[in-house]
N, C-alpha and C positions, 0 to 999 in steps of 0.2 A: 402241490406236493404229491397228491395221489397220481397225477398224470406222470410225474417223473418215476414213481415206483412202478407203474404199469410199463413204461418205456424200458426201464432197467430190466424188469422181469422178462419182457419179450426179447430184448437183446441177449440176455443170458440163455434164454431158451434157444434162440437162433444159433448162438455159439455152441451150445451143447448138441444141437441137432446136426448142424452142418460142419462143425469143427473137426471131428475125426475124419471126415471125407476130404476136407481141404488141407488140413495140417496133420501129417501122420503122427506127430508126437502129442497131439491133443488127446486127453483122456476121454474114454467113453463114459457117459454119465448114467445111462440106463433110465430108470423111472424118474429121476430128478427132472428130466426134460418135461415130462408130462405134468409133474407136480407144479413146476413153474408156470406152465401154460394155463393150468386150471386156476391157479391163484391170480394170474393176470386177468383172465376172463371174469372171475368173480369180482375183482376190483373194478373192472370196466363196467360191469352190469350195475354194481352198487353206485358208481358215479353217474351213470345214465339215469338211474332211478332217483338220484338226489339224496340217497341215504347217507353216503359218506362224503 
């Protein structure tokens, strides 16, 4: 379950980061991109440590 959350967050981050460059109608997300990336990294670290 946690793996899927990490994958979804990374995909959303990638869409937010590359989306406006690829699709002109895609909205710019600003700091949301970095927030998603930090949450995904924290979840990945917790999983590797065996806490979550």
